N, C-alpha and C positions, 0 to 999 in steps of 0.2 A: 529512425529512432537509434540514438547512438547505443552501441553494445558497450556495456560497463563490467568490469570485472573486479574482483577481490580476490582474498587469498582462496576461498573455497567457492566462489560464486560466480556465475555469469547472469548478468540482468540483461536479457536481449529482448526484442519485439516479440510480441505473440503471435501464434500461427494458427491456422485452422487445425493442423496437426496435434496441437496441444489440447484438444476438445476432450477426449477419454480421460486424461490426467487432471484436467480443470474439473470436469464433471465429479469425478471420484472424491476429490475433496470437498467441493462445493456443495456436495449433498450432503455431507455429515453433519448432524444436529448441532455439533458445538463451534462449527467454524463461523458459518454466516451471521448468527445473532450477535456474536461479539464484534461484528465490523459493520452491524446495522441492517442486514438483510436476511431473509429467510433462506433456509436450505433449498438448495435447488430440487424440484420435484421431478425433472426429467432431463434428459440427454440433450432433447430439442431447447429446452429453457436455456441450458447451458451454451448450447450454439448461439442463440440469440444474442446472449449477454457477452460472450466471447467475440462474436461477430463486431458488435457495437465498441468493444473495447479496441479491437484492431483498427476500426474506422476512426475513432476519436483519437487514437495514437497518443495516449497519456500514461499507459501501463504497460510496465515490463513483466515478462515472466521471470520468475526467479528458478534457476536451476543451478544443480551442483556442478561443479566445473567437469567431474568425471562421469557425468550422466547429462544427457540433454533432454531430460523429462521434466517438467513444470512442478514445481514443489509450492508454488504459491505465486502471488502478484504484488506488484509495487507499483504505485502510481504517483504521478506529479500532476495534481490537478489545478487548474484555473478556476477557481469559485468566484472570482469577481471579474466579470468581463470588463470592466472599465478600468481595472488596476492590475496592470501585468507586471508588477514589481515583485510579486510574491506568488508562490503556489502552495498548494496543501498536499502533505504526503498521506497516503492511504496505503495500508499494506494488509495483507492475509496470508496465512502460511497454513500449509496442511498440519494437523496435529501431530502427526509422528515425528515432526521436525521442530516441535516447540522445546523451549528450554535448552537449545543448543547454540544460542548466541547468532543463528542465522538471520533473524529479522532485523537485530541491531546491526550486524555487519551489512546487510542490504540498505538499510535506512542510512547510515553513516555514508555509504557510497553514494547514494543519490543525492544526498545533501552536498558532497563535493561537486558532483555534476551540476546542481542547481546553482551554485555560486560560481565555480570555477569556468564552466562551459557557458551557461546560460545568463549569468551575470545577474541573477535576481538578488534583490535587496534582503528579502527574508523569506522564511519557510516555515509553515505551520504545519501542525499536526494535532490530532484530537483523540480521545478514547472514551468509551463507556464508562461510568462510575465503577460498575462492578469488574471491569476488565484490567485487573491489577498487573498481570503479564504485560500488557501493551503499556500501562504507565511506566512501568521498568524499562522498556525498549525505549520509549520516549526521553526518559531522563537520562538513560546511560547514552543517548545520542546528543546530548548537549541543548536540549529544549529548557525553555523556562515556562512555568505555567504563566498564562495572561488572563484567561477568564473562563466561565462557563457559558455556553449557549444553548439555545433550544434549538433543535433540528427535527424536521421529518423524516423518519424511516420509509423504506421503500414501501411498507405495508399502510403508510399514511398516519401513523401513531407518531406523536411528539415525544421526544426524549432529551435528556441534558447530555451535552458533550462536554468534557473537559478539554479545554483547549491550550496549547503551548504554542511557543515560536522559538525560532533560532534566526541569528543574524549572520551575514557573510564573513565578517571580521573574524568570528571564532573558528572558522573552518578552512580559510583560505591560506 
């Protein structure tokens, strides 16, 4: 996994050493539900999820340049196994870092990586209808609304996700 940098951030591969910081924000009641998952109930649950993300190798740790502590994650996921020309960005950030432009900075850097380094044709991203902060990040990052779709949450409930996409020619 390529290490990516911005003015304030380092996006790097996840490590088992990230477990305590990951658990500290993943257990908060306002973090997971905005991204479609329940708050983590134990550090063991966080370890299982972190280990899976490390194995899948699609998710970067978001860290501040001056500290190597994870404050969120950002992923570039292949949702359609038969179409490898696009990926979907998903991200989550500890709430103490909200409204500082960090998510937008991370998303914009990952978009450049997707088009310049990976040669993707398009990148998609979505948010829950009530998550207006995520909508602002997506729109500030150059995405255009394409459609709404139904998805199953990790708890089995179905919900609507508002979907967007952007294409490489806008970012390279």
